[in-house]
Structures are given as C-alpha cells and as structure tokens.
C-alpha positions in Angstrom: 3.6 -13.9 7.5 2.6 -11.5 4.7 4.5 -8.5 3.4 3.6 -5.5 1.3 6.2 -3.7 -0.8 6.8 -0.1 -1.9 9.2 1.3 -4.5 10.1 4.9 -4.4 12.2 7.1 -6.8 14.5 9.5 -5.0 16.3 12.3 -6.9 17.6 15.8 -6.1 15.4 18.6 -7.4 16.4 21.6 -9.5 18.5 22.0 -12.6 21.4 19.7 -13.3 24.6 21.2 -14.7 26.8 18.8 -16.7 29.6 17.4 -14.5 27.9 18.4 -11.2 28.3 15.8 -8.4 25.0 15.4 -6.6 26.2 12.6 -4.2 25.9 14.6 -1.0 22.4 15.9 -1.8 21.3 12.5 -2.9 22.7 10.9 0.3 20.8 13.4 2.4 17.6 12.8 0.6 17.9 9.1 0.9 18.6 9.3 4.7 15.7 11.7 5.2 13.3 9.5 3.1 14.4 6.2 4.5 14.2 7.4 8.1 10.6 8.8 7.5 9.5 5.5 6.0 11.2 3.4 8.7 9.1 5.3 11.3 6.0 4.1 9.4 7.2 0.5 9.6 9.0 0.1 6.3 12.3 -1.7 6.0 14.7 -1.0 3.2 15.5 -4.1 1.1 17.3 -2.7 -2.0 18.6 0.5 -3.5 19.5 0.7 -7.2 20.6 3.6 -9.4 17.9 4.3 -12.0 19.5 7.2 -13.9 23.0 8.4 -14.4 24.3 11.6 -16.0 27.9 12.1 -17.0 28.9 9.2 -14.8 27.1 10.4 -11.7 24.0 8.8 -10.2 21.1 11.3 -10.2 18.1 9.0 -9.4 17.8 6.0 -7.1 15.0 3.4 -6.9 14.5 2.2 -3.3 12.4 -0.8 -2.5 10.9 -1.3 1.0 8.8 -3.9 2.7 6.7 -4.1 5.9 4.7 -6.9 7.5 1.0 -6.9 7.1 -1.0 -8.1 10.1 -3.1 -11.1 9.1 -6.6 -11.6 10.5 -6.9 -14.8 12.4 
C-alpha cells in the first residue's frame, strides 16, 4: 500500500491586532478545509501550530495522507 502526503498552511486572513484571539476563526477555517480535503480522499494525520502572536496561534500546519492506487 502506497500513500501520498500533503501539507497545508491554514491561517485567518486580514489584519491582526495585538491581543486578538483568532481561535474561533481558525477553528472554522480548519473544519472547512479539512472537510473539503476529506471529500477528496485525504485523511488528517497531524496538526501543528506554525506561528504564534502574543501567545495565540495564528497559523497551523496540517498534514494529510491518502492512498494511491497501485497498478498491478
């Protein structure tokens, strides 16, 4: 069985104001993005914060995998 992998950066758009909490917006973006990719056969295998600002996560790296059909 062979897999392919994809890594995506997810972050809210727009200006960031010091001290703003973007958790809700980031969660909605992650759900929307992950559901879209799942419909294309991708399975989430990890999520890691890639950038923080004033103690809040503002960017996430998500890594996904899906099976590749092998020719027999």
